[in-house]
N, C-alpha and C positions, 0 to 999 in steps of 0.2 A: 379690718383693712384693706380698701377698696384698689381696682386696680389703680395706678400709676406710671402717670409719661414725662419723660425729660423736661415738660414742655409749658405751657403755657394755655390749659386745658380747664372748663370747670363742666363736665354734664353727672349734676348732682338729685339724687334718685333720696326724698324721705327722709334729709339730714333733718337732725335736731341737737337746737342749741343745748348743752345739761344742765346748767344749772338753769334756762325756764321750763327744764321735763317738775328738776325737784322739787320746785316752789310751784308748777301746779300739782302736783300731787297730793304734797302738804296739804291742800285744796281740797284735792280728790278729785282733781281736772287732769284731765287727756289732751296732751298738745300733738297742734296739730305739722303733721312734717315738712321742709323743707323739700319742692324741686324745681329747679335751677337748670337752667347751663346757657352757657355764654361761652361758642365757639367760632370757628369757621369767618363766617362774614361782621355774626352780630356778636360784638363783639365789650357793647358799650347797656349794656340793661338799662331801661328809666322806668324808675315805678313810682305810681301815684297812683291816690285812693285817696280813700278818707285820716282823717287822723286817728288814733289809738286804733287802726288800721289794720298792722305788721308787720310795718313798714320799715321799719326802724328795728324793730326784730332781724327781720333778711336781711343789714344791712347787717346785723351784729352777729346774726348765725351765723354769713359765711364767712364776716371779718373772721370772728375767734377760730373755727373748725379749719381756715384752711395757714392760719397759722399751726396749727394743733400740732396738722398731719406736716407740715416742715418743722414744726421744730424734733419731729420721730416722734411724735404719740398716735395712734389708735383711734379714728374719729368714731361721734356718734354720725352710722350712715349707711347706706348700702351697701353692700358688697361691688352688685354688678356698676358702684356707683364710678364714675373716670375725675381724676387728681391729678389737673401739674400744677406746677413745679415755677412760679416766680420770684423771681428774683428782686422785686418792692413789693411792700404790701404800703400805700399812702391811704391814708384815712381823716376823715373831720366828721367828727360825732360827737353833739352832743355840743353842749356852753364850753370857751375856753374862751373866756376871761380874764387876761390876764390882772389880776390885784398887784402883780409882785411892779411887772413892768408897765402900770397903765395905762391901760390898754382899755379901750371901748369892743364891746359883744362882737362888732362888725373885725372891728382891725382888727383883734384878733383871729375872724375866722377871712379876711381875707394875710394877711399875712399867712396865715395856710396855705390858704391857696396858690397863693406866689409862690412859696419853699413847691411843693408839687409841684407845680407848672413846670418851672426850675431843671426837676430830677424825672420826671416821667417818663414813661419809654414805651418799649410793644411787650416790654417781657417785666412791665409795672400791674396789681392787680389798685385800681382807687373806688376806694369807696366812702361820700359822701349822703354826708345825712340833707332833706332840706334845702339842692341848691334857689339859689333867690331869681326874684325876678332878672331881666334884661344876663342873661349866665350862657348864654347860647354861645356866646366867641368863648369861653371858658370852658363849655365843653365841647366842640367846634375841635378846641386845642388838642384837649384827648383827643380826641379822629382824626386828626392830622397826627400822630403821634403814633399810632396806635394804640395806646395804651389802650389794658381792657379795665370794665369799670360798672359799678356797681351806682346809681343813684336818685334818690326821691326825689322824688317834690312835688307841689300841688301848681307848677302853674304852666296854664298852657301852653304858654307859649313853648316850654322848653316838651309841650308832649307832643304840636306840627314842627316843629324839631326834629324828635324822633319816625314823628312816623312822614316825613323825608330825605329819609338820609339813611341809608340799602347798608351806615352800620352798625347805625343805634333801631333799639329798638322797647317800644312798650309793653310795657306791664302791669300789671292792676292787683292792687291784694282788695275780692271779693269783697262787697259788700251786703246783709238779707234788708231787700228798702225796708219791705213790708216789719221785718219785729223791731226790725229798727239794732243790727243788731254786727256785730264786723264777722268774716267769715272765715282769715288769717289767711284765705287760700290765698299761692300767689296765681296769674293766671295771664298770662310770655303772647305777648298777638296784640293786644287794643291798652289805652291807658287811660287810670278806670278816675272815678266819680268822685269825687270829693266828699256831698251831699251837705254840703256851707246851708245849707240853708233848713235842708231839713234836715239836720244837726242838731242846728242853732232853736230849733223851734220846738224840740223834744226836748232840751237842755235847761228848755225854761224863757229865751232868748223875749220877751213884747212882743207883739210883731208890729211896732206901728215900727221898730227900731227895724225887724227883717225888714221891711216894705220901704227901707230908706237905705239898708242895703240892696237891694233890688234896683233899685233904681239908680245906685252912683257905677256897677258894675252892666248895668243893664241888660237890654233882656237876650240881647241876645247869647250872651252868655249860660245866664239862666238857661235858655236855648237847649246851646253846646253840650253844659253839664246833661241837662236833660236823657239827650242822645247817647250822653257815657251810659247813666243808669241804664236806658231802656236796652245798650247792648251788652252790659254786662250781666243783666235783666236774663237775655236772653242765649246769655254765654253759657249763666250757671241751669238753665232748660234745658237744654240742647247739650252738655256736659252730662247731665243728671240722664239722660237717655239715654245718650251714646255710653254709662255706667248698664241703664238699664239690659238695653237689648243685647250686648255684650258681658250681659250675664242670662238674657235665656239661648242668651249662638250653645255658651259653656255648656249648661242647663239643657238641652236639647243636644250638645257633639252624646254628651252625658248619656244621655236616653235612648241616640241614635248607638252606639256604642255594646247598650246594656242589651237592647234588642237585635244587634251584630251577633253579641254572646249566647244568647239565647236564643239564638236561631241556631247555630253554628251545634250548642249541646245536645238539640234536636234533633239534629239529622246526627247524629255520631250516636242516640237513641235511640229514633230511629235504623240505622242500618245495625248497634245490637238488637234491638227488637226481632225486625227480619230472618239476621239470621239463626236469631237465638227458632225461629220461627222453625223456616228451612231445619234447623236439624229437631224441630221436637215432629215436623211430619215427618223425617226419614224413618224414627224411630217408630208412629206411629202408624207408618204403611210397616212398615219390620214385623213388627207386634201386629198388625192384619193380617201378612202375607202367614205367620206363625200357626193364631189364630183357625186361623180357613185349614189350614196344612193340618188340626188337629185333630179341627174337624171332621175331614172327609179321610182319613184317617179312624173318630171314631165310628162314622155312618157304616164305612167297608167292615169296621170288626165288625160292629153286630148284623148285622147282613138283618138275617130275620126281626132281630126283636124291636119294635115299632116304638115300642118305648123310650129307650137309650137311642134310638131316630132322630124321637121327635122332641130330646131332652137338647140333644146335642144342637137340635133344627133352633130348638129357641136362644139355644147360648150365641148362637150367630147372629143370632139375628138381638140380642140386646147387646151385641158386641155392636158388630153395625152402627146403631142408633148411638151407642156411648164415641162412637166413632164421629155420625154424621154432630153431634154436639162439641167434640175436640175439632173439630176441622172449624161449624160453623164459630164459637170462641175465637179461636183462630183468626180468620175473615175479620172480625169486629176488633180485635186488637185488647180480646179480654185478659189473653194470653198470655 
């Protein structure tokens, strides 16, 4: 159960689609959690990227978890996330063709859009999968209504709209161009590339068909797509760098903390050693005084007895040497 607020708000960390997680675990695969936010001025997120890159999964994860929450269910999300409440959740995902009503796929799709346009407001969450070309007006209408939304698309004109509108933000599903595989990571801030030419070439589309398609879309589109790919690549690179630096900083902080703890322990031990050495020195001095007094008394008692006098002096000399060795050991820290 995350933090819940009574107004529309999404700030999720490590959200997981529960059914996808179960499915991947059956194949010994690990799900990539979703980090996403809709708040402040950025109410609409426009997600672009390659096919099979995770755009629709992202959309479905948001729709399912938000609906679960509003049905009173705990959700698979980190507890430091914040989830708001929406009065309505509108969605248009997948093929909604109605055979019964004899509507074409496009007509069914447009009918859904019309009903959403009529009812969406600033407390609604709108989820659109693959909003098509020439639909800036529809996107702009959602912005004017103040609706919150997540929309997936491949179209450059919608990416440009998001780039130039303060209430809409671009997002990209990251893709490894070198290994030609999706990373299933949502990165907010820049649009994603569809990698159309690369994917077409990978799946075996003949080169003459690819060349023909390239001529149709034009060099400008291909170059803009390449720039997007470079941006994605650079963002992945610098994100990894940031993570490595953060990890190194944590290790450095830990080393500093250990060093400080060792220094404090050393200071405590040094203080204890000095205290013990002073006590031992006092005892040594006390023993020395007692030994000297005993020697002097023996010498006086012996008077003319040279043998006893010599013996007493020898004992005193031996004691002096022992005391000198103990003092030297104390100074060198051997005791």
